[in-house]
DSSP file (Angstrom, degrees, kcal/mol; ACC not computed):
  #  RESIDUE AA STRUCTURE BP1 BP2  ACC     N-H-->O    O-->H-N    N-H-->O    O-->H-N    TCO  KAPPA ALPHA  PHI   PSI    X-CA   Y-CA   Z-CA
    1    1 A M     >        0   0    0      0, 0.0     4,-2.8     0, 0.0     5,-0.2   0.000 360.0 360.0 360.0 -31.1   -9.9   -3.5   -7.1
    2    2 A N  H  >  +     0   0    0    114,-0.4     4,-2.6   112,-0.4     5,-0.2   0.879 360.0  53.7 -60.7 -36.8  -13.2   -4.8   -8.2
    3    3 A N  H  > S+     0   0    0      2,-0.2     4,-1.0     1,-0.2    -1,-0.2   0.904 110.4  46.4 -63.4 -40.8  -14.6   -4.2   -4.8
    4    4 A I  H  4 S+     0   0    0      2,-0.2     3,-0.5     1,-0.2    -2,-0.2   0.922 112.5  50.3 -66.3 -43.5  -13.5   -0.6   -4.8
    5    5 A I  H >< S+     0   0    0     -4,-2.8     3,-1.4     1,-0.2    -2,-0.2   0.913 108.9  51.5 -60.9 -42.9  -14.9   -0.1   -8.3
    6    6 A E  H 3< S+     0   0    0     -4,-2.6    -1,-0.2     1,-0.3    -2,-0.2   0.731 119.6  36.6 -67.1 -21.0  -18.2   -1.6   -7.3
    7    7 A N  T >< S+     0   0    0     -4,-1.0     3,-1.1    -3,-0.5    -1,-0.3  -0.070  76.6 125.8-119.6  32.0  -18.4    0.8   -4.4
    8    8 A D  T X>  +     0   0    0     -3,-1.4     3,-1.8     1,-0.3     4,-0.6   0.483  43.1  97.2 -74.5  -0.3  -16.8    3.9   -6.0
    9    9 A W  H >> S+     0   0    0      1,-0.3     4,-2.8     2,-0.2     3,-1.2   0.822  74.1  65.3 -55.1 -31.7  -19.8    6.1   -5.1
   10   10 A F  H <4 S+     0   0    0     -3,-1.1     4,-0.5     1,-0.3    -1,-0.3   0.749  95.6  57.8 -66.9 -21.0  -17.8    7.3   -2.1
   11   11 A L  H <4 S+     0   0    0     -3,-1.8    -1,-0.3    -4,-0.1     5,-0.2   0.712 118.2  30.7 -76.9 -20.6  -15.3    8.9   -4.4
   12   12 A Y  H << S+     0   0    0     -3,-1.2    -2,-0.2    -4,-0.6    -1,-0.1   0.687 115.0  55.5-110.5 -26.4  -18.0   11.0   -6.1
   13   13 A D  S  < S+     0   0    0     -4,-2.8     2,-0.4     2,-0.0    -3,-0.2   0.515 103.6  61.0 -88.6  -5.1  -20.5   11.6   -3.3
   14   14 A N  S    S-     0   0    0     -4,-0.5     2,-1.2    -5,-0.2     0, 0.0  -0.925  77.8-131.5-123.3 147.6  -18.0   13.1   -0.9
   15   15 A N        +     0   0    0     -2,-0.4     2,-0.3     2,-0.0    -3,-0.1  -0.686  54.5 142.4 -96.9  81.2  -15.9   16.2   -1.2
   16   16 A V        -     0   0    0     -2,-1.2     3,-0.1    -5,-0.2    -2,-0.1  -0.883  43.7-159.4-122.3 152.9  -12.5   14.7   -0.2
   17   17 A K  S    S+     0   0    0     -2,-0.3    82,-3.1     1,-0.2     2,-0.3   0.713  78.5  36.8 -97.5 -27.1   -9.0   15.3   -1.5
   18   18 A Y  E     -A   98   0A   0     80,-0.3     2,-0.4    81,-0.1    80,-0.2  -0.947  60.2-155.3-133.5 148.0   -7.4   12.1   -0.2
   19   19 A I  E     -A   97   0A   0     78,-2.7    78,-2.8    -2,-0.3     2,-0.5  -0.990   9.1-159.1-122.6 129.5   -8.4    8.4    0.2
   20   20 A L  E     -A   96   0A   0     -2,-0.4     2,-0.5    76,-0.2    76,-0.2  -0.943   4.3-164.3-110.0 122.8   -6.7    6.2    2.8
   21   21 A V  E     -A   95   0A   0     74,-3.2    74,-2.4    -2,-0.5    -2,-0.0  -0.939  12.8-175.0-109.9 123.5   -7.0    2.4    2.2
   22   22 A C        -     0   0    0     -2,-0.5    72,-0.2    72,-0.2     2,-0.1  -0.877  18.5-124.8-122.4 150.8   -6.1    0.3    5.2
   23   23 A P        -     0   0    0      0, 0.0     3,-0.1     0, 0.0    70,-0.0  -0.385   1.3-149.1 -86.3 167.5   -5.8   -3.5    5.7
   24   24 A V  S    S+     0   0    0     -2,-0.1    -2,-0.0     1,-0.1     0, 0.0   0.460  89.7  65.5-109.3  -6.6   -7.6   -5.6    8.2
   25   25 A N  S    S+     0   0    0    118,-0.0   119,-3.1   120,-0.0     2,-0.4   0.202  85.0  82.9-105.6  16.4   -4.8   -8.2    8.7
   26   26 A Y  E     -G  143   0B   0    117,-0.2     2,-0.6    66,-0.1   117,-0.2  -0.968  61.4-152.4-120.2 137.0   -2.2   -6.0   10.3
   27   27 A L  E     +G  142   0B   0    115,-3.5   115,-1.8    -2,-0.4     2,-0.3  -0.937  42.0 128.6-106.2 115.9   -1.9   -5.0   13.9
   28   28 A M  E     -G  141   0B   0     -2,-0.6     2,-0.8   113,-0.2   113,-0.1  -0.976  56.0-124.6-162.5 153.4   -0.2   -1.7   14.4
   29   29 A H        +     0   0    0    111,-0.5     2,-0.4    -2,-0.3   111,-0.1  -0.891  40.6 173.7-108.0 103.2   -0.8    1.7   16.1
   30   30 A V        -     0   0    0     -2,-0.8     2,-1.1   109,-0.1     3,-0.1  -0.916  33.9-141.6-117.3 133.7   -0.6    4.3   13.4
   31   31 A D    >>  -     0   0    0     -2,-0.4     4,-1.8     1,-0.2     3,-0.6  -0.810  18.7-169.1 -88.3  98.7   -1.3    8.1   13.7
   32   32 A Y  H 3> S+     0   0    0     -2,-1.1     4,-2.5     1,-0.2    -1,-0.2   0.747  81.1  64.5 -66.5 -23.0   -3.0    8.5   10.3
   33   33 A N  H 3> S+     0   0    0      2,-0.2     4,-2.1     1,-0.2    -1,-0.2   0.923 105.5  44.4 -62.4 -43.3   -2.8   12.3   10.7
   34   34 A E  H <> S+     0   0    0     -3,-0.6     4,-2.1     2,-0.2    -2,-0.2   0.901 113.1  50.6 -67.4 -41.1    1.0   12.1   10.6
   35   35 A I  H  X S+     0   0    0     -4,-1.8     4,-2.2     1,-0.2    -2,-0.2   0.911 110.1  50.5 -62.4 -42.0    1.0    9.7    7.7
   36   36 A M  H  X S+     0   0    0     -4,-2.5     4,-2.6     1,-0.2    -1,-0.2   0.901 108.1  52.7 -64.0 -41.2   -1.4   12.0    5.8
   37   37 A K  H  X S+     0   0    0     -4,-2.1     4,-2.5     1,-0.2    -1,-0.2   0.903 109.3  49.8 -60.5 -41.3    1.0   15.0    6.5
   38   38 A E  H  X S+     0   0    0     -4,-2.1     4,-1.6     2,-0.2    -1,-0.2   0.896 110.1  50.7 -65.2 -39.6    3.9   13.0    5.0
   39   39 A H  H  X>S+     0   0    0     -4,-2.2     4,-0.8     2,-0.2     5,-0.8   0.949 112.1  46.1 -62.2 -48.3    1.9   12.1    2.0
   40   40 A I  H ><5S+     0   0    0     -4,-2.6     3,-1.0     1,-0.2    -2,-0.2   0.908 111.2  52.4 -61.9 -42.8    0.9   15.7    1.3
   41   41 A A  H 3<5S+     0   0    0     -4,-2.5    -1,-0.2     1,-0.2    -2,-0.2   0.800 102.2  60.6 -64.4 -28.7    4.5   16.9    1.9
   42   42 A S  H 3<5S-     0   0    0     -4,-1.6    -1,-0.2    -3,-0.3    -2,-0.2   0.737  94.7-143.6 -70.6 -21.8    5.8   14.4   -0.7
   43   43 A K  T <<5 +     0   0    0     -3,-1.0     2,-0.2    -4,-0.8    -3,-0.1   0.695  54.4 135.2  61.7  20.3    3.7   16.0   -3.4
   44   44 A R      < -     0   0    0     -5,-0.8    -1,-0.2     1,-0.1     3,-0.1  -0.562  61.2-134.0 -91.2 161.7    3.1   12.5   -4.8
   45   45 A K  S    S+     0   0    0     86,-0.4    53,-2.5     1,-0.2     2,-0.3   0.633  90.1  27.8 -90.1 -16.4   -0.3   11.2   -5.9
   46   46 A V  E     -B   97   0A   0     85,-0.4    87,-2.4    51,-0.2     2,-0.3  -0.994  64.2-174.6-147.4 140.4    0.1    7.9   -4.1
   47   47 A S  E     -Bc  96 133A   0     49,-2.4    49,-2.3    -2,-0.3     2,-0.4  -0.945   9.2-154.5-131.0 153.2    1.9    6.8   -1.0
   48   48 A I  E     -Bc  95 134A   0     85,-2.7    87,-2.8    -2,-0.3     2,-0.5  -0.991  18.1-128.9-128.6 136.7    2.4    3.4    0.5
   49   49 A L  E     + c   0 135A   0     45,-2.6    43,-3.0    -2,-0.4    45,-0.5  -0.743  35.2 177.3 -86.3 126.7    3.2    2.7    4.2
   50   50 A V  E     -Bc  91 136A   0     85,-2.8    87,-2.7    -2,-0.5     2,-0.3  -0.853  15.1-158.0-127.8 162.3    6.2    0.4    4.7
   51   51 A S  E     -B   90   0A   0     39,-2.1    39,-2.7    -2,-0.3     2,-0.6  -0.999  19.6-129.5-142.5 139.7    8.1   -1.0    7.6
   52   52 A D  E     -B   89   0A   0     85,-0.5     2,-0.3    -2,-0.3    37,-0.2  -0.796  37.7-175.5 -84.6 120.3   11.6   -2.4    8.0
   53   53 A I  E     -B   88   0A   0     35,-3.1    35,-2.0    -2,-0.6     3,-0.3  -0.848  30.8-155.0-120.0 155.2   11.3   -5.7    9.8
   54   54 A N  S    S+     0   0    0     -2,-0.3    33,-0.1    33,-0.2     3,-0.1   0.164  90.6  59.8-112.6  16.1   13.8   -8.2   11.1
   55   55 A N    >   +     0   0    0     33,-0.1     3,-1.9     1,-0.1     6,-0.3  -0.172  55.3 134.0-133.2  42.5   11.6  -11.2   10.9
   56   56 A A  T 3  S+     0   0    0     30,-3.0    30,-0.2    -3,-0.3    31,-0.1   0.681  71.8  61.6 -66.4 -16.7   10.8  -11.3    7.1
   57   57 A D  T 3  S+     0   0    0     29,-0.3    -1,-0.3    27,-0.1     2,-0.1   0.480  80.9 109.1 -87.1  -2.2   11.5  -15.1    7.2
   58   58 A D  S X> S-     0   0    0     -3,-1.9     3,-1.5    28,-0.2     4,-0.6  -0.445  81.1-119.3 -72.6 147.1    8.7  -15.6    9.7
   59   59 A S  G >4 S+     0   0    0      1,-0.3     3,-0.7     2,-0.2    -1,-0.1   0.798 110.7  63.3 -60.5 -29.2    5.6  -17.4    8.3
   60   60 A S  G 34 S+     0   0    0      1,-0.2    -1,-0.3    84,-0.1    -4,-0.1   0.762 109.1  40.5 -69.4 -22.0    3.3  -14.5    9.1
   61   61 A F  G X4 S+     0   0    0     -3,-1.5     3,-1.5    -6,-0.3    -1,-0.2   0.409  86.9 119.9-103.9   0.8    5.3  -12.3    6.6
   62   62 A M  T << S+     0   0    0     -3,-0.7    20,-0.2    -4,-0.6     3,-0.1  -0.444  82.4   9.1 -65.1 137.5    5.7  -14.9    3.9
   63   63 A H  T 3  S+     0   0    0     18,-2.9    -1,-0.3     1,-0.2     2,-0.2   0.665  95.9 125.6  64.5  20.6    4.2  -13.9    0.6
   64   64 A C  S <  S-     0   0    0     -3,-1.5    17,-2.7    17,-0.2     2,-0.6  -0.454  75.6 -77.8 -88.5 178.9    3.5  -10.3    1.7
   65   65 A D  E     -D   80   0A   0     26,-0.2    26,-2.8    15,-0.2     2,-0.4  -0.692  39.8-155.9 -86.2 122.6    4.8   -7.5   -0.5
   66   66 A K  E     -DE  79  90A   0     13,-3.7    13,-2.7    -2,-0.6     2,-0.4  -0.828  15.9-155.0 -93.3 133.1    8.5   -6.8   -0.1
   67   67 A V  E     -D   78   0A   0     22,-3.1     2,-0.6    -2,-0.4    22,-0.3  -0.919  12.2-151.4-118.9 133.1    9.3   -3.2   -1.2
   68   68 A T  E     -D   77   0A   0      9,-2.9     8,-3.5    -2,-0.4     9,-1.3  -0.911  20.4-170.1-100.3 123.4   12.6   -1.7   -2.4
   69   69 A V  E     -D   75   0A   0     -2,-0.6     6,-0.2     6,-0.2    64,-0.0  -0.942  13.9-135.9-118.3 133.4   12.8    2.0   -1.6
   70   70 A D    >   -     0   0    0      4,-2.7     3,-2.1    -2,-0.4     4,-0.0  -0.308  37.0 -93.0 -80.7 171.4   15.5    4.3   -2.9
   71   71 A P  T 3  S+     0   0    0      0, 0.0    -1,-0.1     0, 0.0    -2,-0.0   0.723 124.7  52.8 -59.9 -23.2   17.3    6.9   -0.7
   72   72 A I  T 3  S-     0   0    0      2,-0.1    -2,-0.0     0, 0.0    -3,-0.0   0.419 122.9-100.5 -95.1   4.4   14.9    9.7   -1.5
   73   73 A G  S <  S+     0   0    0     -3,-2.1    61,-3.2     1,-0.3     2,-0.4   0.626  74.7 137.1  94.5  14.7   11.8    7.6   -0.5
   74   74 A D  B     -F  133   0A   0     59,-0.2    -4,-2.7    57,-0.0     2,-0.4  -0.764  57.8-115.1 -94.6 141.2   10.5    6.4   -3.9
   75   75 A V  E     +D   69   0A   0     57,-3.0    57,-0.4    -2,-0.4    -6,-0.2  -0.587  33.6 175.7 -72.2 127.1    9.3    2.9   -4.4
   76   76 A Q  E     +     0   0A   0     -8,-3.5     2,-0.3    -2,-0.4    -7,-0.2   0.739  63.5   1.7-101.5 -32.7   11.6    1.1   -6.9
   77   77 A K  E     -D   68   0A   0     -9,-1.3    -9,-2.9     2,-0.0     2,-0.4  -0.989  49.9-159.7-158.1 144.7   10.2   -2.4   -6.8
   78   78 A I  E     +D   67   0A   0     -2,-0.3     2,-0.3   -11,-0.2   -11,-0.2  -0.998  29.4 156.8-126.2 126.3    7.4   -4.4   -5.2
   79   79 A E  E     -D   66   0A   0    -13,-2.7   -13,-3.7    -2,-0.4     2,-0.2  -0.922  46.4 -80.7-143.8 167.3    7.8   -8.2   -5.1
   80   80 A D  E     -D   65   0A   0     -2,-0.3     2,-0.8   -15,-0.2   -15,-0.2  -0.493  41.9-123.0 -70.6 135.2    6.7  -11.2   -3.2
   81   81 A N        -     0   0    0    -17,-2.7   -18,-2.9    -2,-0.2   -17,-0.2  -0.723  27.2-176.0 -79.8 110.8    8.5  -11.9    0.0
   82   82 A D        -     0   0    0     -2,-0.8    -1,-0.2   -20,-0.2   -20,-0.1   0.477  40.7-119.3 -88.1  -2.6    9.9  -15.4   -0.4
   83   83 A G  S    S+     0   0    0    -22,-0.2   -21,-0.1   -27,-0.1    -2,-0.1   0.569  79.5 121.6  79.3   8.8   11.3  -15.5    3.2
   84   84 A K        +     0   0    0    -28,-0.1     2,-0.4     2,-0.0   -27,-0.1   0.719  67.9  57.4 -76.9 -20.3   14.9  -16.0    2.1
   85   85 A E        -     0   0    0    -29,-0.1    -2,-0.1     1,-0.1     3,-0.1  -0.888  65.9-155.5-112.1 142.5   16.0  -12.8    3.9
   86   86 A K  S    S+     0   0    0     -2,-0.4   -30,-3.0   -30,-0.2     2,-0.5   0.839  85.1  51.5 -80.9 -35.6   15.5  -12.1    7.6
   87   87 A I  S    S+     0   0    0    -32,-0.2     2,-0.3   -31,-0.1   -33,-0.2  -0.895  72.1 141.2-108.3 130.3   15.6   -8.4    7.2
   88   88 A A  E     - B   0  53A   0    -35,-2.0   -35,-3.1    -2,-0.5     2,-0.6  -0.986  50.6-114.1-158.3 160.8   13.3   -6.6    4.6
   89   89 A T  E     - B   0  52A   0    -22,-0.3   -22,-3.1    -2,-0.3     2,-0.3  -0.925  42.7-170.8 -98.8 124.1   11.2   -3.6    4.0
   90   90 A V  E     -EB  66  51A   0    -39,-2.7   -39,-2.1    -2,-0.6     2,-0.3  -0.854  25.3-110.4-120.2 153.2    7.6   -4.8    3.6
   91   91 A S  E     - B   0  50A   0    -26,-2.8   -26,-0.2    -2,-0.3   -41,-0.2  -0.589  13.0-155.9 -74.7 137.6    4.3   -3.1    2.6
   92   92 A L  E     -     0   0A   0    -43,-3.0   -42,-0.1    -2,-0.3    -1,-0.1   0.209  41.0-119.3 -96.2  13.3    1.8   -2.6    5.4
   93   93 A E  E    S+     0   0A   0    -44,-0.3     2,-0.5     1,-0.2   -43,-0.1   0.750  73.0 131.4  55.3  28.6   -0.9   -2.5    2.7
   94   94 A T  E     -     0   0A   0    -45,-0.5   -45,-2.6   -72,-0.2     2,-0.4  -0.962  34.3-177.6-111.4 123.8   -1.9    1.0    3.7
   95   95 A Y  E     -AB  21  48A   0    -74,-2.4   -74,-3.2    -2,-0.5     2,-0.5  -0.939  18.4-158.3-126.8 142.7   -2.2    3.3    0.7
   96   96 A I  E     -AB  20  47A   0    -49,-2.3   -49,-2.4    -2,-0.4     2,-0.4  -0.989  17.3-176.7-119.9 127.1   -2.9    7.0    0.4
   97   97 A F  E     -AB  19  46A   0    -78,-2.8   -78,-2.7    -2,-0.5     2,-0.4  -0.934  33.8-118.3-119.9 142.5   -4.3    8.3   -2.9
   98   98 A N  E  >  -A   18   0A   0    -53,-2.5     4,-2.3    -2,-0.4     3,-0.3  -0.708  37.7-127.3 -68.9 131.6   -5.1   11.8   -4.1
   99   99 A C  H  > S+     0   0    0    -82,-3.1     4,-2.3    -2,-0.4     5,-0.2   0.880 105.0  49.5 -57.6 -45.8   -8.8   11.3   -4.8
  100  100 A D  H  > S+     0   0    0    -83,-0.3     4,-2.0     1,-0.2    -1,-0.3   0.894 111.6  50.5 -60.3 -39.3   -8.8   12.6   -8.4
  101  101 A F  H  > S+     0   0    0     -3,-0.3     4,-2.5     2,-0.2    -1,-0.2   0.905 108.6  51.4 -66.1 -41.5   -5.8   10.4   -9.2
  102  102 A L  H  X S+     0   0    0     -4,-2.3     4,-2.7     2,-0.2     5,-0.2   0.908 107.6  53.3 -62.2 -41.5   -7.6    7.3   -7.7
  103  103 A R  H  X S+     0   0    0     -4,-2.3     4,-1.8     1,-0.2    -1,-0.2   0.934 110.7  47.0 -57.3 -45.9  -10.7    8.1   -9.8
  104  104 A D  H  X S+     0   0    0     -4,-2.0     4,-1.7     1,-0.2    -2,-0.2   0.907 111.8  50.7 -62.6 -42.3   -8.5    8.2  -12.9
  105  105 A C  H  X S+     0   0    0     -4,-2.5     4,-2.8     1,-0.2    -1,-0.2   0.903 107.8  52.4 -63.0 -41.8   -6.7    4.9  -11.9
  106  106 A L  H  X S+     0   0    0     -4,-2.7     4,-1.9     1,-0.2    -1,-0.2   0.882 106.7  53.3 -63.4 -37.6  -10.0    3.1  -11.4
  107  107 A A  H  X S+     0   0    0     -4,-1.8     4,-0.7    -5,-0.2    -1,-0.2   0.896 112.7  44.3 -63.4 -39.3  -11.2    4.1  -14.9
  108  108 A K  H >X S+     0   0    0     -4,-1.7     4,-0.7     1,-0.2     3,-0.7   0.885 108.5  56.9 -72.1 -39.2   -8.0    2.7  -16.4
  109  109 A V  H >X S+     0   0    0     -4,-2.8     4,-2.0     1,-0.3     3,-1.1   0.879  97.9  62.3 -60.8 -38.3   -8.1   -0.5  -14.3
  110  110 A R  H 3< S+     0   0    0     -4,-1.9    -1,-0.3     1,-0.3    -2,-0.2   0.861 106.7  45.6 -54.6 -35.8  -11.6   -1.3  -15.6
  111  111 A G  H << S+     0   0    0     -3,-0.7    -1,-0.3    -4,-0.7    -2,-0.2   0.622 115.2  47.1 -83.8 -13.3  -10.0   -1.5  -19.1
  112  112 A I  H << S-     0   0    0     -3,-1.1     2,-0.3    -4,-0.7    -2,-0.2   0.925 122.1 -35.8 -93.5 -58.9   -7.1   -3.6  -18.0
  113  113 A S    ><  -     0   0    0     -4,-2.0     3,-0.8     1,-0.1    -1,-0.3  -0.928  28.8-140.7-168.8 140.4   -8.5   -6.4  -15.8
  114  114 A S  T 3  S+     0   0    0     -2,-0.3  -112,-0.4     1,-0.2    -4,-0.1   0.562 106.3  62.0 -78.3  -8.5  -11.2   -7.1  -13.3
  115  115 A L  T 3  S+     0   0    0   -114,-0.1    -1,-0.2  -113,-0.1     2,-0.1   0.389  73.1 126.1 -96.9   1.8   -8.7   -9.3  -11.5
  116  116 A F    <   -     0   0    0     -3,-0.8  -114,-0.4    -7,-0.2     2,-0.2  -0.399  48.9-150.6 -60.3 129.9   -6.3   -6.4  -10.8
  117  117 A S     >  -     0   0    0   -116,-0.1     4,-2.1    -2,-0.1     5,-0.1  -0.510  29.3-105.6 -92.9 170.9   -5.4   -6.1   -7.1
  118  118 A I  H  > S+     0   0    0      1,-0.2     4,-2.3     2,-0.2     5,-0.1   0.871 124.4  53.4 -64.7 -34.6   -4.5   -2.9   -5.4
  119  119 A T  H  > S+     0   0    0      2,-0.2     4,-2.7     1,-0.2    -1,-0.2   0.903 106.1  52.5 -65.0 -40.7   -0.9   -4.1   -5.3
  120  120 A D  H  > S+     0   0    0      1,-0.2     4,-2.4     2,-0.2    -2,-0.2   0.912 110.1  48.9 -58.8 -42.0   -1.0   -4.7   -9.1
  121  121 A M  H  X S+     0   0    0     -4,-2.1     4,-2.8     2,-0.2    -2,-0.2   0.911 110.3  49.8 -65.7 -42.2   -2.3   -1.1   -9.5
  122  122 A I  H  X S+     0   0    0     -4,-2.3     4,-2.7     2,-0.2    -2,-0.2   0.912 111.3  49.7 -63.2 -42.1    0.5    0.3   -7.4
  123  123 A K  H  X S+     0   0    0     -4,-2.7     4,-1.8     2,-0.2    -2,-0.2   0.922 112.0  48.2 -60.7 -44.0    3.1   -1.7   -9.3
  124  124 A Y  H  X>S+     0   0    0     -4,-2.4     4,-2.7     2,-0.2     5,-0.6   0.931 111.9  48.9 -62.3 -46.8    1.6   -0.4  -12.6
  125  125 A I  I  X>S+     0   0    0     -4,-2.8     5,-2.2     1,-0.2     4,-2.1   0.945 112.8  47.5 -58.4 -49.8    1.6    3.2  -11.3
  126  126 A G  I  <5S+     0   0    0     -4,-2.7    -1,-0.2     1,-0.2    -2,-0.2   0.794 118.4  41.2 -64.3 -28.9    5.2    3.0  -10.2
  127  127 A S  I  <5S+     0   0    0     -4,-1.8    -1,-0.2    -5,-0.2    -2,-0.2   0.825 134.0  10.4 -87.2 -33.8    6.3    1.5  -13.4
  128  128 A Y  I  <5S+     0   0    0     -4,-2.7    -3,-0.2    -5,-0.2    -2,-0.2   0.621 127.5  36.4-124.6 -17.9    4.4    3.5  -16.0
  129  129 A V  I  <<S-     0   0    0     -4,-2.1     2,-0.3    -5,-0.6    -3,-0.2   0.870 110.6 -43.1-108.9 -61.5    2.6    6.5  -14.5
  130  130 A E      < -     0   0    0     -5,-2.2    -1,-0.4   -86,-0.0    -2,-0.2  -0.979  67.0 -66.3-165.1 169.2    4.6    8.2  -11.8
  131  131 A K        -     0   0    0     -2,-0.3     2,-0.5    -3,-0.1   -86,-0.4  -0.319  41.8-139.0 -65.4 144.7    6.7    7.6   -8.7
  132  132 A V        -     0   0    0    -57,-0.4   -57,-3.0    -6,-0.1     2,-0.3  -0.918  17.5-130.5-106.1 131.0    5.1    6.1   -5.6
  133  133 A N  E     -cF  47  74A   0    -87,-2.4   -85,-2.7    -2,-0.5     2,-0.5  -0.616  13.1-148.1 -83.1 137.0    6.1    7.6   -2.3
  134  134 A A  E     -c   48   0A   0    -61,-3.2     2,-0.6    -2,-0.3   -85,-0.2  -0.926   7.2-161.9-105.4 126.9    7.1    5.2    0.6
  135  135 A I  E     -c   49   0A   0    -87,-2.8   -85,-2.8    -2,-0.5     2,-0.3  -0.945  17.3-135.6-108.7 120.4    6.3    6.3    4.1
  136  136 A K  E     -c   50   0A   0     -2,-0.6     2,-0.5   -87,-0.2   -85,-0.2  -0.577  13.9-162.1 -80.2 134.1    8.4    4.5    6.7
  137  137 A F        -     0   0    0    -87,-2.7   -85,-0.5    -2,-0.3  -107,-0.0  -0.975   7.7-176.4-114.2 126.6    6.6    3.3    9.9
  138  138 A A        +     0   0    0     -2,-0.5     3,-0.1   -87,-0.1    -1,-0.1   0.425  49.2  97.0-105.5   0.3    8.8    2.4   12.8
  139  139 A G  S    S-     0   0    0      1,-0.2     2,-0.1  -110,-0.1    -2,-0.1  -0.079  86.8 -60.5 -82.8-175.3    6.3    1.1   15.3
  140  140 A Y        -     0   0    0   -111,-0.1  -111,-0.5     2,-0.0     2,-0.4  -0.416  54.3-174.1 -66.9 136.5    5.2   -2.4   16.2
  141  141 A V  E     +G   28   0B   0   -113,-0.1     2,-0.4    -2,-0.1  -113,-0.2  -1.000  11.7 179.2-135.6 134.0    3.7   -4.5   13.4
  142  142 A R  E     -G   27   0B   0   -115,-1.8  -115,-3.5    -2,-0.4     2,-0.4  -0.997  12.3-157.5-132.7 131.0    2.1   -7.9   13.4
  143  143 A R  E     -G   26   0B   0     -2,-0.4     2,-0.7  -117,-0.2  -117,-0.2  -0.896   6.0-152.5-109.7 135.7    0.7   -9.5   10.3
  144  144 A F        -     0   0    0   -119,-3.1  -120,-0.1    -2,-0.4     3,-0.1  -0.915  13.2-180.0-106.6 107.3   -2.0  -12.2   10.4
  145  145 A A        +     0   0    0     -2,-0.7     2,-0.3     1,-0.1    -1,-0.1   0.646  68.1  15.4 -83.3 -15.6   -1.6  -14.3    7.2
  146  146 A S  S >> S-     0   0    0      1,-0.1     3,-0.6  -121,-0.1     4,-0.5  -0.976  76.0-110.5-152.2 163.6   -4.4  -16.6    8.1
  147  147 A F  H >> S+     0   0    0     -2,-0.3     3,-1.1     1,-0.2     4,-0.6   0.846 115.2  64.3 -63.5 -33.3   -7.4  -16.9   10.3
  148  148 A K  H >4 S+     0   0    0      1,-0.3     3,-0.9     2,-0.2    -1,-0.2   0.844  94.8  59.4 -59.0 -36.0   -5.6  -19.7   12.2
  149  149 A E  H <4 S+     0   0    0     -3,-0.6    -1,-0.3     1,-0.2    -2,-0.2   0.724  96.4  62.1 -68.2 -21.4   -2.9  -17.2   13.3
  150  150 A L  H <<        0   0    0     -3,-1.1    -1,-0.2    -4,-0.5    -2,-0.2   0.758 360.0 360.0 -73.5 -24.1   -5.6  -15.1   15.1
  151  151 A L    <<        0   0    0     -3,-0.9    -1,-0.2    -4,-0.6    -2,-0.2   0.452 360.0 360.0 -82.7 360.0   -6.4  -17.9   17.5
């Protein structure tokens, strides 16, 4: 979060309604236009892209975020994937924020901790502020947990 805070000028110098935060360690083909439409339709202030995988016990998915989603698509819990289950719903570390809401969150994060990660912020939002929307992605996903896995 500290990197976003240090570069938050883009939240104020541009006239945007939504901010999409994407990872660099996931290989997937996502139509972000469709994801954005789902976020807007949810009427939530924050959404997280998740995927149901059948290899959660694989080393590449170890220690990523495992997400519990209720039947209406709200995130109930985010926890570390310990690899004990083969099938799990995992975070693809792709987040959509309403821009005004992200600005407010960043202001609060400054007062909480400079070590807050984006996942910490999402957990906090879901627990204390408002529901977080989960958007299911059904396509191919590959996670690279280390540089060694890229080779």
